[in-house]
C-alpha positions as CSV (number, residue, x, y, z in Angstrom):
1,X,-9.3,1.5,5.8
2,X,-6.8,-1.3,4.8
3,X,-5.6,-3.7,7.4
4,X,-3.4,-5.4,4.8
5,X,-2.4,-3.3,1.8
6,X,-0.3,-5.1,-0.8
7,X,2.2,-3.1,-3.0
8,X,3.2,-4.8,-6.1
9,X,6.8,-5.5,-7.3
10,X,6.9,-8.0,-10.1
11,X,10.7,-8.2,-9.9
12,X,10.6,-10.1,-6.6
13,X,7.9,-12.6,-7.7
14,X,9.3,-16.1,-7.8
15,X,9.9,-17.7,-11.2
16,X,7.0,-19.7,-12.5
17,X,4.4,-17.3,-11.1
18,X,2.9,-14.1,-12.5
19,X,2.1,-10.9,-10.6
20,X,-1.5,-11.6,-11.2
21,X,-1.2,-15.0,-9.6
22,X,0.4,-13.4,-6.5
23,X,-2.3,-10.7,-6.2
24,X,-5.0,-13.2,-6.6
25,X,-3.5,-15.2,-3.8
26,X,-3.2,-12.2,-1.6
27,X,-6.8,-11.0,-2.0
28,X,-8.0,-14.6,-1.6
29,X,-6.1,-14.6,1.7
30,X,-7.8,-11.5,2.9
31,X,-5.8,-8.5,1.7
32,X,-8.3,-5.6,1.3
33,X,-6.2,-3.2,-0.8
34,X,-3.7,-3.5,-3.7
35,X,-1.4,-0.8,-5.0
36,X,-0.2,-1.3,-8.6
37,X,3.3,0.1,-8.5
38,X,5.3,-0.9,-11.5
39,X,7.1,2.4,-12.4
40,X,9.2,1.0,-15.2
41,X,6.4,-0.4,-17.3
42,X,5.4,1.4,-20.5
43,X,1.9,2.9,-20.4
44,X,0.2,0.3,-22.6
45,X,1.7,-2.6,-20.5
46,X,0.7,-0.9,-17.3
47,X,-2.8,-0.3,-18.5
48,X,-3.1,-4.0,-19.5
49,X,-1.9,-5.1,-16.1
50,X,-4.2,-2.7,-14.4
51,X,-7.2,-4.1,-16.3
52,X,-6.3,-7.6,-15.1
53,X,-5.8,-6.6,-11.5
54,X,-9.1,-4.6,-11.6
55,X,-11.0,-7.9,-12.5
56,X,-9.1,-9.8,-9.7
57,X,-9.7,-7.2,-7.0
58,X,-13.4,-6.7,-7.9
59,X,-13.9,-10.5,-7.7
60,X,-12.6,-10.5,-4.2
61,X,-14.1,-7.2,-3.0
62,X,-10.7,-5.6,-2.6
63,X,-9.7,-2.1,-3.6
64,X,-7.2,-1.3,-6.4
65,X,-5.1,1.9,-6.4
66,X,-2.7,2.9,-9.1
67,X,0.6,4.5,-8.1
68,X,0.9,8.1,-9.5
69,X,-1.1,7.5,-12.6
70,X,-4.6,9.1,-12.4
71,X,-5.1,8.4,-16.1
72,X,-4.6,4.7,-15.7
73,X,-6.8,4.8,-12.6
74,X,-9.6,6.5,-14.6
75,X,-9.2,4.2,-17.5
76,X,-9.7,1.0,-15.5
77,X,-12.1,2.5,-13.0
78,X,-9.7,1.8,-10.1
79,X,-10.7,2.8,-6.6
80,X,-8.1,5.5,-6.4
81,X,-4.5,6.6,-6.7
82,X,-1.4,6.4,-4.4
83,X,0.6,9.6,-4.7
84,X,4.3,9.7,-4.0
85,X,5.2,12.6,-1.8
86,X,6.8,14.3,-4.8
87,X,3.8,13.9,-7.1
88,X,1.1,16.3,-7.9
89,X,-1.1,17.8,-5.2
90,X,-3.9,16.0,-3.4
91,X,-6.3,18.8,-4.5
92,X,-5.4,18.2,-8.1
93,X,-5.9,14.5,-7.8
94,X,-9.3,15.1,-6.2
95,X,-10.3,17.4,-9.1
96,X,-9.3,14.7,-11.6
97,X,-10.8,11.7,-9.8
98,X,-13.8,13.2,-7.9
99,X,-14.8,12.7,-4.3
100,X,-15.7,9.0,-4.6
101,X,-12.2,7.8,-5.3
102,X,-9.5,7.2,-2.7
103,X,-6.3,9.2,-2.6
104,X,-3.4,7.9,-0.6
105,X,-0.1,9.7,-0.1
106,X,3.2,8.0,0.5
107,X,5.3,9.8,3.1
108,X,8.7,9.4,4.6
109,X,8.8,11.9,7.4
110,X,6.5,13.3,10.1
111,X,6.4,16.6,8.2
112,X,5.3,14.9,5.0
113,X,2.6,13.0,6.8
114,X,1.2,16.1,8.4
115,X,1.3,17.9,5.1
116,X,-0.6,15.1,3.3
117,X,-3.2,14.9,6.1
118,X,-3.7,18.7,5.9
119,X,-4.1,18.4,2.2
120,X,-7.0,16.0,2.5
121,X,-5.5,12.6,1.8
122,X,-7.8,9.7,2.6
123,X,-5.0,7.7,4.1
124,X,-1.2,7.9,4.5
125,X,1.5,5.4,3.9
126,X,4.3,6.1,6.4
127,X,7.8,4.6,6.3
128,X,10.1,2.9,6.0
129,X,9.5,1.8,9.6
130,X,12.3,-0.8,9.3
131,X,15.1,-1.3,6.9
132,X,14.1,-2.7,3.6
133,X,15.9,-2.7,0.1
134,X,12.9,-1.2,-1.6
135,X,12.8,1.9,0.6
136,X,16.5,2.7,1.3
137,X,16.5,5.5,-1.3
138,X,14.0,7.3,1.0
139,X,16.4,7.5,3.9
140,X,17.0,5.7,7.1
141,X,14.2,3.8,8.8
142,X,11.8,6.0,10.7
143,X,11.3,3.5,13.5
144,X,8.5,2.6,15.8
145,X,8.7,5.7,17.9
146,X,8.2,8.1,15.0
147,X,5.4,5.9,13.6
148,X,3.6,6.0,16.9
149,X,4.0,9.8,17.2
150,X,2.7,10.4,13.6
151,X,-0.4,8.1,14.2
152,X,-1.1,9.9,17.5
153,X,-0.9,13.4,16.0
154,X,-3.0,13.2,12.8
155,X,-6.6,12.1,12.3
156,X,-6.0,10.6,8.8
157,X,-5.6,6.8,8.9
158,X,-1.9,5.8,8.8
159,X,-0.7,2.6,7.2
160,X,2.8,1.5,8.1
161,X,5.2,0.3,5.4
162,X,8.9,-0.8,5.2
163,X,10.4,-4.1,6.3
164,X,7.2,-5.3,8.1
165,X,6.8,-9.1,8.5
166,X,5.7,-11.6,11.1
167,X,8.7,-10.8,13.4
168,X,7.7,-7.2,14.0
169,X,4.0,-7.1,13.2
170,X,3.1,-7.0,16.9
171,X,5.2,-3.8,17.4
172,X,3.5,-2.1,14.5
173,X,0.0,-3.1,15.7
174,X,0.8,-1.7,19.1
175,X,1.3,1.8,17.7
176,X,-2.3,2.1,16.9
177,X,-2.0,2.4,13.1
178,X,-4.9,1.5,10.8
179,X,-3.0,-1.2,9.0
180,X,0.2,-2.4,7.3
181,X,1.5,-2.3,3.7
182,X,3.9,-5.0,2.5
183,X,5.8,-5.8,-0.6
184,X,8.2,-8.8,-0.2
185,X,6.2,-10.4,2.6
186,X,3.5,-11.2,-0.1
187,X,5.2,-10.7,-3.4
188,X,8.1,-13.1,-2.7
189,X,6.2,-15.5,-0.5
190,X,6.1,-19.2,-1.5
191,X,2.3,-19.1,-0.9
192,X,0.9,-15.6,-1.1
193,X,-2.6,-16.6,0.0
194,X,-1.2,-18.3,3.2
195,X,1.1,-15.4,3.8
196,X,-1.8,-12.9,3.7
197,X,-3.8,-15.1,6.0
198,X,-1.0,-15.4,8.5
199,X,-0.3,-11.7,8.5
200,X,-4.0,-10.9,9.2
201,X,-4.2,-13.7,11.9
202,X,-1.2,-12.2,13.7
203,X,-2.5,-8.7,13.2
204,X,-5.9,-9.4,14.8
205,X,-4.4,-11.5,17.5
206,X,-2.3,-8.6,18.7
207,X,-4.0,-6.1,21.1
208,X,-4.6,-2.7,19.5
């Protein structure tokens, strides 16, 4: 699965740099998955951006998933979709995309995680683990204890998200999860390539 999964947010990208620049740096630095998550873009703009990211991710042997838009995923031959917990069912996504594509589900409680696993998701994003501006609308942080419990009780790979950075990466790794998803730690980094490398270096240096 993804040891480092980068979720896009062009609004936190520093001025003078494009979202594509950041993603290119992240995958060059070792990120193995990218989720295109730009909910406010019009369909034609989102499609154009997805095509650019598809080229970048293929060049670096990374996976590209599209948030909640199976049509865009099919149009650019992305590797799959990331479904919000309130989106359409995993079974419906599977029917649309086929068995070769990845289907991830974003979850914000242990119950949602179990439901997604039972529905046949390929992997689960679980969080927010820590407080972060992007995830406050989904409720209070779930915390390390809940993350550990979720990972221990379902067989589907779990990827932690929400406020994860160098300061707490060792705690997350210690829970046994498959990987981490980050937004600001890469999107807002002065050097996305170096940031990705450092996250992965710390991740692999921490006992699992």
